[in-house]
N, C-alpha and C positions, 0 to 999 in steps of 0.2 A: 504494500500500500504506500503510495507516494503522497507526500504532503506538499502543498503549494505555499509559497511565500511570495507575495507580490505587493507592490505599492504602486498606486497610480493616483495622480493628481486629478481631481475632478474639476474644480472651479476655482478661479481666483477672480474676484470682481475687481475690475479696473477703475471703478468709480466714475463719476460724472465729470464732464468738463465744466470748469467754473471760470468766470472772468475775473481777472485781477488787473485793474487798470485797463489798458488797451490790449493786454495779452490774454490769451485763453490758455489755461493750464490744467492738465489732468491731475485730479486728486489721487493720493496714494490708495492702494487697495484697502477696502474696509473689512473684508472677510476672506476666508479661505476654507475650502472643504477638501479633505483628502480621504481616500478609502484605502485601507490596508487590509490584506487578507492573510493573516498569520497561519491559517490552516485551511483545510479543504472546505470546512463547513462553517466558517466564521468570517464575518466582515466587520471591520472597525471603521466607523466614520468619525474622523477628527475634525471638529469645527474650531475655527480660530477667529477672533476679532468680533465685529459687530454683526449679529444676525438680525438686521433691521429689515425694513420693507424692501430694500433693494436685493436682499438675499432670499426673499420669500420663494420665488419661483424655482431657483436653482436648488435650494434646500429641499423643497417639496419633491422635485423631480428625483434628486439623488436618494432621498429617504424612501420614496415610493419604489424605485428600482430595487433598493436593498431589501425592503420589506417583502417584496414579491419574489426574491431570488431563491428562497428556500434555505438561505444561510441563517445562522444565529447572528443577530445584528446588535452591535454595541455602538452607542453614540457617545463619544468622549467630548465633554463640554468644558474641560478644565481650562481652556484658553479662550473661552467666550467672554467678552467684556460687556456685551449688551445683547438682550434677546427681546425681539418684538413679540407681542402677545400671540399673534397668529402663528408664529413659528412654534411657540410652546404648545399651542393647540394641535398643530400637526403631529408633534411628538405624542400627545395624548391619543390622537386618532390611530397612530401606528400600533399602540398597545392592543387595540381591538382587532387590528388586522393580523397581528402575530402574537397572540397571548403566550407568555412564557418563553418566547424566543427573542424578545426585544428588550434591551436594557439601556439605561442612561447612566453614565458614570462621571464622577468627579466634577459636578457643576460648581461654578463659583457661588459664593454666598448669595449674590443678587439674583443669579439665574435659579438657584435652588428655591429661593423665596417665591419667585414667579411660578415655577413648576408646582410647588406645594399648593398654590391657590388654583391654578388653571388645570392642572393634571394630577390630582391627588392619588390616582390609581397607578401612576407611573412607577416602575421599578427603578429606583435610584440607588446607586451603590458607589463605593470608592474603588472598585475593581476596574482595571483599565485594559485588560487584554483577554483573549480567548485562548484556551488550550486546544490541543489537537482534536478533542472530542466535540468541540463546538460550544462548550459552556464557559462562563467567565472563570478566570483564575486570578489569584492575587497578583497585584502589580509588583 
């Protein structure tokens, strides 16, 4: 039995163009989504930065693809600095799509407070990886 280990970058939002004086300047990326597959039956989605309204569509698409992949899905929120309420609701919906196979790990305090209010049924833990069996293992 072979195991796969792969990392692929899904999305880096390049931000909107803004006007500074007479020049138009691109803002720095506001968020990043990476998918890492440490084993055959597990995928880890790592989100970084601001998951605001501009991240909504890409986050929904990535989360939906993973939720329907058949893999155990772990969403690592340890580097999320802001979360839009609709993004939190998407996480709550994913629990109903994949009960018992979908977990959120290591959210920051601000994100944890939002998830506690909007998604009280969400399985939130401090574990950050999957083992080869597809279940969470200690970091």
